[in-house]
LOKE-166680 format. One record per residue (C-alpha): y, z, x; residue number from 1; residue in one letter. Coordinates in Angstrom, 1 decimal, padded with zeros to 4 digits. Layout:
! LOKE-166680
r v=Y	w=Z	u=X	n=NUM	res=A
...
! end
This chain:
! LOKE-166680
r v=054.0	w=015.1	u=-020.8	n=1	res=X
r v=052.4	w=018.6	u=-020.0	n=2	res=X
r v=051.1	w=020.3	u=-023.3	n=3	res=X
r v=052.3	w=023.8	u=-022.7	n=4	res=X
r v=051.3	w=025.4	u=-025.7	n=5	res=X
r v=049.9	w=028.9	u=-025.7	n=6	res=X
r v=047.9	w=028.7	u=-029.0	n=7	res=X
r v=045.9	w=026.5	u=-030.7	n=8	res=X
r v=047.7	w=024.7	u=-033.6	n=9	res=X
r v=046.1	w=024.9	u=-037.0	n=10	res=X
r v=047.4	w=021.9	u=-039.4	n=11	res=X
r v=049.9	w=023.3	u=-041.9	n=12	res=X
r v=053.0	w=022.2	u=-044.1	n=13	res=X
r v=055.2	w=024.4	u=-045.8	n=14	res=X
r v=059.2	w=024.5	u=-045.7	n=15	res=X
r v=061.1	w=027.1	u=-043.2	n=16	res=X
r v=064.7	w=028.2	u=-043.2	n=17	res=X
r v=065.9	w=028.2	u=-040.0	n=18	res=X
r v=069.3	w=030.0	u=-039.0	n=19	res=X
r v=071.2	w=028.3	u=-036.2	n=20	res=X
r v=074.5	w=030.1	u=-035.4	n=21	res=X
r v=074.1	w=032.1	u=-038.8	n=22	res=X
r v=073.9	w=029.0	u=-040.9	n=23	res=X
r v=070.5	w=028.3	u=-042.7	n=24	res=X
r v=069.0	w=025.1	u=-042.1	n=25	res=X
r v=066.4	w=024.5	u=-044.3	n=26	res=X
r v=063.4	w=022.1	u=-042.3	n=27	res=X
r v=059.3	w=021.4	u=-042.8	n=28	res=X
r v=056.8	w=023.2	u=-040.5	n=29	res=X
r v=054.1	w=021.1	u=-039.8	n=30	res=X
r v=051.7	w=022.9	u=-037.9	n=31	res=X
r v=051.5	w=026.6	u=-037.0	n=32	res=X
r v=050.2	w=028.8	u=-034.3	n=33	res=X
r v=050.7	w=032.4	u=-033.4	n=34	res=X
r v=053.0	w=031.2	u=-030.6	n=35	res=X
r v=055.0	w=028.8	u=-032.2	n=36	res=X
r v=054.9	w=025.7	u=-034.7	n=37	res=X
r v=056.5	w=022.0	u=-034.9	n=38	res=X
r v=059.3	w=022.0	u=-037.4	n=39	res=X
r v=061.3	w=018.4	u=-039.2	n=40	res=X
r v=064.9	w=019.2	u=-039.8	n=41	res=X
r v=067.7	w=016.9	u=-040.7	n=42	res=X
r v=069.1	w=015.5	u=-037.1	n=43	res=X
r v=072.8	w=016.4	u=-037.2	n=44	res=X
r v=071.7	w=020.1	u=-038.3	n=45	res=X
r v=068.8	w=020.7	u=-035.8	n=46	res=X
r v=069.8	w=022.8	u=-032.6	n=47	res=X
r v=069.2	w=021.0	u=-029.1	n=48	res=X
r v=066.6	w=022.9	u=-026.7	n=49	res=X
r v=067.3	w=026.4	u=-025.6	n=50	res=X
r v=068.9	w=027.6	u=-028.8	n=51	res=X
r v=067.1	w=030.5	u=-029.8	n=52	res=X
r v=067.3	w=030.4	u=-033.7	n=53	res=X
r v=065.7	w=032.8	u=-036.4	n=54	res=X
r v=063.1	w=031.6	u=-038.4	n=55	res=X
r v=061.8	w=032.9	u=-042.3	n=56	res=X
r v=058.3	w=031.5	u=-042.6	n=57	res=X
r v=056.5	w=031.6	u=-045.9	n=58	res=X
r v=052.8	w=032.0	u=-045.7	n=59	res=X
r v=050.4	w=031.2	u=-048.6	n=60	res=X
r v=048.7	w=034.9	u=-049.2	n=61	res=X
r v=051.0	w=036.5	u=-047.7	n=62	res=X
r v=054.0	w=038.7	u=-050.3	n=63	res=X
r v=055.9	w=038.8	u=-047.4	n=64	res=X
r v=058.1	w=036.5	u=-045.5	n=65	res=X
r v=057.2	w=036.1	u=-041.6	n=66	res=X
r v=060.4	w=036.6	u=-039.7	n=67	res=X
r v=060.9	w=035.7	u=-036.0	n=68	res=X
r v=063.2	w=034.6	u=-033.3	n=69	res=X
r v=062.6	w=031.3	u=-031.7	n=70	res=X
r v=063.8	w=028.9	u=-028.7	n=71	res=X
r v=063.8	w=025.4	u=-029.4	n=72	res=X
r v=061.2	w=023.9	u=-026.5	n=73	res=X
r v=061.9	w=020.5	u=-027.4	n=74	res=X
r v=063.9	w=018.0	u=-029.9	n=75	res=X
r v=063.0	w=014.2	u=-030.5	n=76	res=X
r v=065.5	w=012.2	u=-032.7	n=77	res=X
r v=064.2	w=009.9	u=-034.9	n=78	res=X
r v=067.6	w=007.9	u=-037.1	n=79	res=X
r v=067.8	w=011.1	u=-039.8	n=80	res=X
r v=065.0	w=013.9	u=-038.6	n=81	res=X
r v=065.0	w=016.0	u=-035.3	n=82	res=X
r v=061.4	w=017.0	u=-034.3	n=83	res=X
r v=061.3	w=020.2	u=-032.4	n=84	res=X
r v=058.9	w=022.1	u=-031.0	n=85	res=X
r v=060.0	w=025.7	u=-031.1	n=86	res=X
r v=058.2	w=028.9	u=-029.3	n=87	res=X
r v=058.5	w=032.4	u=-030.9	n=88	res=X
r v=060.1	w=034.5	u=-028.6	n=89	res=X
r v=060.6	w=038.2	u=-030.7	n=90	res=X
r v=058.9	w=038.9	u=-034.4	n=91	res=X
r v=058.3	w=042.5	u=-035.9	n=92	res=X
r v=054.5	w=043.6	u=-035.0	n=93	res=X
r v=053.3	w=043.8	u=-038.6	n=94	res=X
r v=054.4	w=040.5	u=-038.7	n=95	res=X
r v=052.9	w=039.3	u=-035.7	n=96	res=X
r v=049.4	w=040.7	u=-036.6	n=97	res=X
r v=049.7	w=038.6	u=-040.3	n=98	res=X
r v=050.4	w=035.5	u=-038.5	n=99	res=X
r v=047.8	w=036.1	u=-035.9	n=100	res=X
r v=045.3	w=036.9	u=-038.9	n=101	res=X
r v=046.6	w=033.8	u=-041.0	n=102	res=X
r v=046.0	w=031.4	u=-037.9	n=103	res=X
r v=042.7	w=032.7	u=-037.3	n=104	res=X
r v=041.0	w=032.3	u=-040.7	n=105	res=X
r v=042.5	w=028.6	u=-041.1	n=106	res=X
r v=041.3	w=027.7	u=-037.9	n=107	res=X
r v=037.5	w=029.1	u=-039.2	n=108	res=X
r v=038.4	w=027.0	u=-042.2	n=109	res=X
r v=038.5	w=024.3	u=-040.2	n=110	res=X
r v=035.9	w=024.9	u=-038.4	n=111	res=X
r v=033.6	w=024.9	u=-041.5	n=112	res=X
r v=034.6	w=022.2	u=-043.0	n=113	res=X
r v=034.4	w=020.3	u=-039.9	n=114	res=X
r v=030.8	w=021.5	u=-039.3	n=115	res=X
r v=029.3	w=020.7	u=-042.4	n=116	res=X
r v=030.9	w=017.1	u=-042.3	n=117	res=X
r v=029.0	w=017.4	u=-038.8	n=118	res=X
r v=025.6	w=018.4	u=-040.4	n=119	res=X
r v=026.1	w=016.0	u=-043.5	n=120	res=X
! end
């Protein structure tokens, strides 16, 4: 399968609330970029590919939650959970800037720790 991600994903885990047809569905975000994220949700509640969902994401160090609309790009089902790949399709400019700055800072930290291990 071809990787069609728009941005480099950073390792990041947090709880996220998605709103599928106006119903809240809790999930676990497992990695994040300024263009999308991976999400795990209970299989029977997870939306199919193509559906646009609302997302509320809490990011450490930020006072506000980030709100976005995202399209489900893929869904892989397991027995109990579904792995979803979502791409952000709409977000307030302020939230997009906050997310982009958070991702850049996390990339810098990850690169710094990788360089330190290489040098040691």
